[in-house]
ROZAFI-972883 format. One record per residue (C-alpha): residue number from 0; residue in three letters; x, y, z. Coordinates in nm, 3 decimals, padded with zeros to 5 digits. Example, Ala and Ser with C-alpha at 12.3 -4.5 7.8 and 13.67 -1.06 7.14 Angstrom:
{i 0; aa ala; east 01.230; north -00.450; up 00.780}
{i 1; aa ser; east 01.367; north -00.106; up 00.714}
***
This chain:
{i 0; aa unk; east 00.008; north 00.010; up 00.023}
{i 1; aa unk; east 00.105; north 00.339; up -00.084}
{i 2; aa unk; east 00.257; north 00.496; up 00.226}
{i 3; aa unk; east 00.571; north 00.662; up 00.422}
{i 4; aa unk; east 00.767; north 00.380; up 00.223}
{i 5; aa unk; east 00.687; north 00.480; up -00.137}
{i 6; aa unk; east 00.635; north 00.167; up -00.414}
{i 7; aa unk; east 00.665; north 00.190; up -00.762}
{i 8; aa unk; east 00.401; north 00.378; up -00.923}
{i 9; aa unk; east 00.354; north 00.605; up -00.645}
{i 10; aa unk; east 00.332; north 01.003; up -00.693}
{i 11; aa unk; east 00.563; north 01.176; up -00.492}
{i 12; aa unk; east 00.627; north 01.563; up -00.423}
{i 13; aa unk; east 00.941; north 01.722; up -00.379}
{i 14; aa unk; east 01.019; north 02.063; up -00.226}
{i 15; aa unk; east 01.366; north 02.189; up -00.239}
{i 16; aa unk; east 01.318; north 02.546; up -00.021}
{i 17; aa unk; east 01.583; north 02.837; up -00.006}
{i 18; aa unk; east 01.514; north 03.161; up 00.136}
{i 19; aa unk; east 01.659; north 03.487; up 00.163}
{i 20; aa unk; east 01.555; north 03.785; up 00.472}
{i 21; aa unk; east 01.193; north 03.855; up 00.398}
{i 22; aa unk; east 01.087; north 03.587; up 00.116}
{i 23; aa unk; east 01.112; north 03.219; up 00.044}
{i 24; aa unk; east 01.199; north 03.055; up -00.313}
{i 25; aa unk; east 01.096; north 02.707; up -00.360}
{i 26; aa unk; east 01.072; north 02.455; up -00.650}
{i 27; aa unk; east 00.806; north 02.239; up -00.628}
{i 28; aa unk; east 00.895; north 01.922; up -00.835}
{i 29; aa unk; east 00.673; north 01.543; up -00.923}
{i 30; aa unk; east 00.789; north 01.219; up -00.972}
{i 31; aa unk; east 00.692; north 00.882; up -01.057}
{i 32; aa unk; east 00.873; north 00.596; up -00.847}
{i 33; aa unk; east 01.024; north 00.358; up -01.080}
{i 34; aa unk; east 01.165; north 00.110; up -00.944}
{i 35; aa unk; east 01.307; north -00.010; up -00.613}
{i 36; aa unk; east 01.612; north -00.239; up -00.532}
{i 37; aa unk; east 01.605; north -00.351; up -00.171}
{i 38; aa unk; east 01.355; north -00.310; up 00.058}
{i 39; aa unk; east 01.282; north 00.050; up 00.016}
{i 40; aa unk; east 01.322; north 00.349; up 00.229}
{i 41; aa unk; east 01.095; north 00.548; up 00.450}
{i 42; aa unk; east 01.036; north 00.939; up 00.302}
{i 43; aa unk; east 01.213; north 01.051; up 00.591}
{i 44; aa unk; east 01.495; north 00.881; up 00.428}
{i 45; aa unk; east 01.428; north 01.042; up 00.110}
{i 46; aa unk; east 01.449; north 01.358; up 00.214}
{i 47; aa unk; east 01.770; north 01.335; up 00.398}
{i 48; aa unk; east 01.927; north 01.198; up 00.123}
{i 49; aa unk; east 01.765; north 01.431; up -00.155}
{i 50; aa unk; east 01.932; north 01.757; up 00.055}
{i 51; aa unk; east 02.262; north 01.616; up 00.074}
{i 52; aa unk; east 02.295; north 01.569; up -00.333}
{i 53; aa unk; east 02.099; north 01.887; up -00.393}
{i 54; aa unk; east 02.188; north 02.122; up -00.124}
{i 55; aa unk; east 02.567; north 02.203; up -00.239}
{i 56; aa unk; east 02.443; north 02.281; up -00.624}
{i 57; aa unk; east 02.182; north 02.521; up -00.494}
{i 58; aa unk; east 02.423; north 02.683; up -00.231}
{i 59; aa unk; east 02.716; north 02.723; up -00.553}
{i 60; aa unk; east 02.437; north 02.892; up -00.780}
{i 61; aa unk; east 02.346; north 03.136; up -00.445}
{i 62; aa unk; east 02.489; north 03.400; up -00.332}
{i 63; aa unk; east 02.621; north 03.470; up 00.017}
{i 64; aa unk; east 02.320; north 03.649; up 00.083}
{i 65; aa unk; east 02.042; north 03.367; up 00.053}
{i 66; aa unk; east 01.989; north 03.072; up 00.218}
{i 67; aa unk; east 01.933; north 02.714; up 00.131}
{i 68; aa unk; east 01.668; north 02.577; up 00.412}
{i 69; aa unk; east 01.586; north 02.192; up 00.273}
{i 70; aa unk; east 01.391; north 01.890; up 00.143}
{i 71; aa unk; east 00.994; north 01.860; up 00.165}
{i 72; aa unk; east 00.844; north 01.514; up 00.032}
{i 73; aa unk; east 00.508; north 01.360; up 00.051}
{i 74; aa unk; east 00.344; north 01.104; up -00.122}
{i 75; aa unk; east 00.027; north 01.208; up -00.315}
{i 76; aa unk; east -00.059; north 00.840; up -00.393}
{i 77; aa unk; east -00.380; north 00.731; up -00.197}
{i 78; aa unk; east -00.379; north 00.776; up 00.060}
{i 79; aa unk; east -00.124; north 01.072; up 00.091}
{i 80; aa unk; east 00.113; north 01.124; up 00.333}
{i 81; aa unk; east 00.191; north 01.426; up 00.548}
{i 82; aa unk; east 00.541; north 01.580; up 00.434}
{i 83; aa unk; east 00.877; north 01.503; up 00.613}
{i 84; aa unk; east 01.173; north 01.732; up 00.590}
{i 85; aa unk; east 01.555; north 01.748; up 00.594}
{i 86; aa unk; east 01.726; north 02.090; up 00.688}
{i 87; aa unk; east 02.049; north 01.945; up 00.842}
{i 88; aa unk; east 02.230; north 02.146; up 00.552}
{i 89; aa unk; east 02.074; north 02.485; up 00.607}
{i 90; aa unk; east 02.251; north 02.755; up 00.537}
{i 91; aa unk; east 02.377; north 03.005; up 00.286}
{i 92; aa unk; east 02.460; north 03.003; up -00.102}
{i 93; aa unk; east 02.890; north 02.998; up -00.154}
{i 94; aa unk; east 02.878; north 03.237; up -00.424}
{i 95; aa unk; east 03.068; north 03.542; up -00.349}
{i 96; aa unk; east 02.870; north 03.887; up -00.367}
{i 97; aa unk; east 02.493; north 04.041; up -00.340}
{i 98; aa unk; east 02.233; north 03.877; up -00.476}
{i 99; aa unk; east 02.015; north 03.950; up -00.787}
{i 100; aa unk; east 01.707; north 04.100; up -00.737}
{i 101; aa unk; east 01.476; north 03.825; up -00.554}
{i 102; aa unk; east 01.232; north 03.802; up -00.901}
{i 103; aa unk; east 01.535; north 03.734; up -01.105}
{i 104; aa unk; east 01.598; north 03.344; up -01.164}
{i 105; aa unk; east 01.775; north 03.052; up -01.326}
{i 106; aa unk; east 01.530; north 02.877; up -01.572}
{i 107; aa unk; east 01.519; north 02.504; up -01.611}
{i 108; aa unk; east 01.317; north 02.383; up -01.941}
{i 109; aa unk; east 01.159; north 02.051; up -01.894}
{i 110; aa unk; east 01.039; north 01.829; up -02.183}
{i 111; aa unk; east 00.774; north 01.556; up -02.179}
{i 112; aa unk; east 00.711; north 01.289; up -02.388}
{i 113; aa unk; east 00.371; north 01.436; up -02.484}
{i 114; aa unk; east 00.334; north 01.651; up -02.758}
{i 115; aa unk; east 00.207; north 02.007; up -02.743}
{i 116; aa unk; east 00.192; north 02.247; up -02.429}
{i 117; aa unk; east 00.129; north 01.945; up -02.217}
{i 118; aa unk; east 00.469; north 01.791; up -02.272}
{i 119; aa unk; east 00.683; north 02.130; up -02.132}
{i 120; aa unk; east 00.776; north 02.210; up -01.792}
{i 121; aa unk; east 00.972; north 02.482; up -01.649}
{i 122; aa unk; east 01.122; north 02.524; up -01.287}
{i 123; aa unk; east 01.245; north 02.853; up -01.126}
{i 124; aa unk; east 01.563; north 02.821; up -00.966}
{i 125; aa unk; east 01.562; north 03.066; up -00.740}
{i 126; aa unk; east 01.814; north 03.364; up -00.613}
{i 127; aa unk; east 02.164; north 03.350; up -00.828}
{i 128; aa unk; east 02.423; north 03.521; up -00.719}
{i 129; aa unk; east 02.475; north 03.890; up -00.923}
{i 130; aa unk; east 02.797; north 03.787; up -01.016}
{i 131; aa unk; east 02.642; north 03.457; up -01.188}
{i 132; aa unk; east 02.499; north 03.728; up -01.469}
{i 133; aa unk; east 02.661; north 03.916; up -01.740}
{i 134; aa unk; east 02.640; north 04.273; up -01.872}
{i 135; aa unk; east 02.409; north 04.186; up -02.097}
{i 136; aa unk; east 02.109; north 04.002; up -01.923}
{i 137; aa unk; east 02.226; north 03.632; up -01.980}
{i 138; aa unk; east 02.449; north 03.399; up -01.723}
{i 139; aa unk; east 02.776; north 03.416; up -01.743}
{i 140; aa unk; east 02.996; north 03.087; up -01.804}
{i 141; aa unk; east 03.009; north 03.006; up -01.479}
{i 142; aa unk; east 02.697; north 03.090; up -01.391}
{i 143; aa unk; east 02.524; north 02.830; up -01.686}
{i 144; aa unk; east 02.746; north 02.556; up -01.522}
{i 145; aa unk; east 02.644; north 02.637; up -01.158}
{i 146; aa unk; east 02.266; north 02.622; up -01.288}
{i 147; aa unk; east 02.294; north 02.266; up -01.511}
{i 148; aa unk; east 02.432; north 02.083; up -01.187}
{i 149; aa unk; east 02.114; north 02.201; up -01.051}
{i 150; aa unk; east 01.928; north 02.103; up -01.335}
{i 151; aa unk; east 02.144; north 01.782; up -01.326}
{i 152; aa unk; east 02.056; north 01.686; up -00.997}
{i 153; aa unk; east 01.648; north 01.735; up -01.008}
{i 154; aa unk; east 01.610; north 01.507; up -01.309}
{i 155; aa unk; east 01.469; north 01.368; up -01.571}
{i 156; aa unk; east 01.602; north 01.047; up -01.364}
{i 157; aa unk; east 01.691; north 01.056; up -00.982}
{i 158; aa unk; east 01.866; north 00.772; up -00.812}
{i 159; aa unk; east 01.780; north 00.759; up -00.420}
{i 160; aa unk; east 02.053; north 00.550; up -00.263}
{i 161; aa unk; east 02.130; north 00.446; up 00.067}
{i 162; aa unk; east 02.352; north 00.048; up 00.124}
{i 163; aa unk; east 02.188; north -00.202; up -00.095}
{i 164; aa unk; east 01.844; north 00.010; up -00.158}
{i 165; aa unk; east 01.847; north 00.195; up -00.490}
{i 166; aa unk; east 01.514; north 00.365; up -00.613}
{i 167; aa unk; east 01.497; north 00.511; up -00.918}
{i 168; aa unk; east 01.258; north 00.776; up -00.961}
{i 169; aa unk; east 01.152; north 00.980; up -01.301}
{i 170; aa unk; east 01.056; north 01.359; up -01.352}
{i 171; aa unk; east 00.675; north 01.441; up -01.437}
{i 172; aa unk; east 00.467; north 01.741; up -01.550}
{i 173; aa unk; east 00.232; north 01.739; up -01.328}
{i 174; aa unk; east -00.120; north 01.960; up -01.501}
{i 175; aa unk; east -00.313; north 02.146; up -01.262}
{i 176; aa unk; east -00.648; north 01.982; up -01.137}
{i 177; aa unk; east -00.503; north 01.636; up -01.179}
{i 178; aa unk; east -00.607; north 01.384; up -00.964}
{i 179; aa unk; east -00.342; north 01.131; up -00.844}
{i 180; aa unk; east -00.493; north 00.807; up -00.968}
{i 181; aa unk; east -00.402; north 00.397; up -00.847}
{i 182; aa unk; east 00.016; north 00.293; up -00.853}
{i 183; aa unk; east 00.110; north 00.223; up -01.216}
{i 184; aa unk; east -00.035; north 00.491; up -01.360}
{i 185; aa unk; east 00.099; north 00.799; up -01.475}
{i 186; aa unk; east -00.012; north 01.142; up -01.296}
{i 187; aa unk; east 00.149; north 01.358; up -01.584}
{i 188; aa unk; east 00.392; north 01.336; up -01.874}
{i 189; aa unk; east 00.737; north 01.147; up -01.824}
{i 190; aa unk; east 01.004; north 01.429; up -01.848}
{i 191; aa unk; east 01.278; north 01.285; up -02.110}
{i 192; aa unk; east 01.497; north 01.519; up -02.103}
{i 193; aa unk; east 01.615; north 01.916; up -01.927}
{i 194; aa unk; east 01.819; north 02.191; up -02.011}
{i 195; aa unk; east 01.873; north 02.543; up -01.821}
{i 196; aa unk; east 01.880; north 02.802; up -02.007}
{i 197; aa unk; east 02.130; north 03.083; up -02.070}
{i 198; aa unk; east 01.870; north 03.355; up -02.037}
{i 199; aa unk; east 01.719; north 03.412; up -01.661}
{i 200; aa unk; east 01.340; north 03.387; up -01.656}
{i 201; aa unk; east 01.117; north 03.612; up -01.345}
{i 202; aa unk; east 00.925; north 03.486; up -01.070}
{i 203; aa unk; east 00.713; north 03.749; up -00.965}
{i 204; aa unk; east 00.597; north 03.620; up -00.649}
{i 205; aa unk; east 00.950; north 03.620; up -00.481}
{i 206; aa unk; east 00.969; north 03.979; up -00.582}
{i 207; aa unk; east 00.996; north 04.259; up -00.267}
{i 208; aa unk; east 00.698; north 04.407; up -00.275}
{i 209; aa unk; east 00.485; north 04.103; up -00.119}
{i 210; aa unk; east 00.423; north 04.022; up 00.240}
{i 211; aa unk; east 00.767; north 03.860; up 00.422}
{i 212; aa unk; east 00.704; north 03.462; up 00.386}
{i 213; aa unk; east 00.887; north 03.241; up 00.669}
{i 214; aa unk; east 01.143; north 02.935; up 00.571}
{i 215; aa unk; east 00.879; north 02.613; up 00.609}
{i 216; aa unk; east 01.150; north 02.390; up 00.792}
{i 217; aa unk; east 01.370; north 02.475; up 01.075}
***
């Protein structure tokens, strides 16, 4: 049965969370469990393993004036679980210099197996360092390399490994208002390729004019 220890076919939601003194930046991603070698792992272990892999890559993209918060994960397949998280690596970015304006984001482009708009997805990677941006407004060579490293961690396929346990999960493009079906049935479009864009994107919800946000993981 779906739950705390996911099984093949389950759909999980993963949140990667970063923050500034007043705003949070969040990437919400969905994955389908493809295969499990071993006895499987609990969602708290998934969160710890993903944070250990993702935090260094996010931090290398981010300014020292912004911070990584952690990873939250829950199983959406019914009966859905609560969210479990890991924030052991909560701390500042590692690229020197000021942050870019809060609404400026790196852009990850995902391409799914379906044709049309339902086969295209985007992730807005938060809080780049200003030094990652060239004078013409595109990413510098080191900036693009740092963004690519983040994108490669996120998909399209991710391995979660601990000892003899190896779980393979595949990134999905979820469509709005789509219910999660029974295990074994895709809940969206499977992603087959991802790329880091050399241009920057805007995520207006991360601007400075909204209400201050509180980081979700302590």
